[in-house]
C-alpha positions in Angstrom: -0.5 -7.9 -8.5 -0.3 -5.8 -5.3 3.3 -6.9 -4.8 4.2 -5.8 -8.3 2.5 -2.4 -8.0 4.1 -1.6 -4.7 7.5 -2.9 -5.9 7.6 -5.3 -2.9 9.8 -7.9 -4.7 13.4 -8.7 -5.5 12.8 -10.7 -8.7 9.8 -10.6 -10.9 8.7 -12.0 -14.3 6.6 -10.0 -16.7 6.0 -9.9 -20.4 5.3 -7.3 -23.1 4.0 -7.5 -26.6 4.2 -4.3 -28.7 0.9 -2.6 -29.6 2.2 -1.1 -32.8 5.1 -1.3 -35.2 7.3 1.4 -33.8 10.2 1.5 -31.2 8.2 3.8 -29.0 5.9 0.9 -28.0 8.8 -0.9 -26.4 10.6 2.2 -25.0 7.8 4.1 -23.3 7.3 1.4 -20.8 10.4 2.6 -18.9 9.2 6.2 -18.5 9.3 7.3 -14.8 5.9 6.8 -13.3 4.5 5.3 -16.5 1.7 2.8 -16.1 3.8 0.0 -17.7 7.0 0.7 -15.7 6.6 -2.0 -13.1 10.3 -1.9 -12.0 10.4 1.5 -10.3 13.4 2.3 -12.5 13.9 6.0 -13.2 16.3 8.0 -15.2 15.7 11.8 -15.9 17.8 11.8 -19.1 15.9 8.8 -20.4 12.6 10.6 -19.7 13.8 13.8 -21.4 14.9 11.9 -24.5 11.8 9.9 -24.7 9.6 13.0 -24.6 11.8 14.6 -27.2 11.4 11.6 -29.5 7.6 12.2 -29.7 8.3 15.8 -30.8 10.9 15.0 -33.4 9.5 15.1 -37.0 12.5 13.7 -38.8 12.5 9.9 -38.8 16.3 9.5 -38.9 16.6 11.9 -36.0 13.9 10.1 -34.1 15.6 6.7 -34.6 18.9 8.2 -33.4 17.1 9.2 -30.2 15.7 5.7 -29.8 19.2 4.3 -30.2 20.3 6.6 -27.3 17.4 5.3 -25.2 18.4 1.7 -25.9 22.0 2.5 -24.9 20.8 3.8 -21.6 18.7 0.7 -21.0 21.7 -1.5 -22.0 23.9 0.4 -19.5 21.5 0.5 -16.6 19.7 -2.8 -17.2 16.3 -2.2 -15.4 15.2 -5.6 -16.8 16.8 -8.8 -18.2 15.0 -10.3 -21.2 15.0 -14.1 -20.7 13.0 -15.1 -23.9 11.1 -13.7 -26.8 7.7 -14.8 -28.0 7.8 -16.7 -31.3 5.1 -18.3 -33.4 5.4 -20.7 -36.3 2.5 -21.1 -38.7 1.7 -23.9 -41.1 -0.4 -22.2 -43.7 -2.4 -24.2 -46.3 -2.0 -23.1 -49.9 -5.7 -22.4 -49.8 -5.2 -19.5 -47.4 -4.9 -16.3 -49.4 -3.7 -12.8 -48.4 -1.9 -14.0 -45.3 0.9 -11.5 -44.6 3.5 -11.7 -41.9 4.3 -8.7 -39.8 7.1 -8.0 -37.2 4.5 -7.8 -34.4 2.5 -10.8 -35.7 -0.6 -8.7 -36.2 -3.1 -9.8 -38.8 -5.6 -7.9 -40.9 -8.0 -10.9 -40.6 -10.7 -9.3 -42.7 -8.5 -9.6 -45.8 -7.6 -13.3 -45.3 -9.6 -15.6 -47.6 -9.9 -19.4 -47.9 -9.8 -20.6 -51.5 -12.2 -23.4 -52.5 
């Protein structure tokens, strides 16, 4: 952990699972000095756009900003994704109210088991 925090490495492996269903949860981790930015990567234009996304009220405009942020990441490549987490569920027909979500979050209190 100390090696990661002090950026004393050449190659590192890390993982991230989004907290909420919004692009911001995946893009704010690259903010300069952010607590989840464990690469030391920094880009002033990226930081400016990211802050602006939070202030943008229009959803289409906000998504356009996120596309610009993704383009910066694709161009500068501060990290290389090597795999994505996946889960496969075998659900009994007795299980009721099971709903899939993009982030694999569950509202467990609504799931029932039929007799």
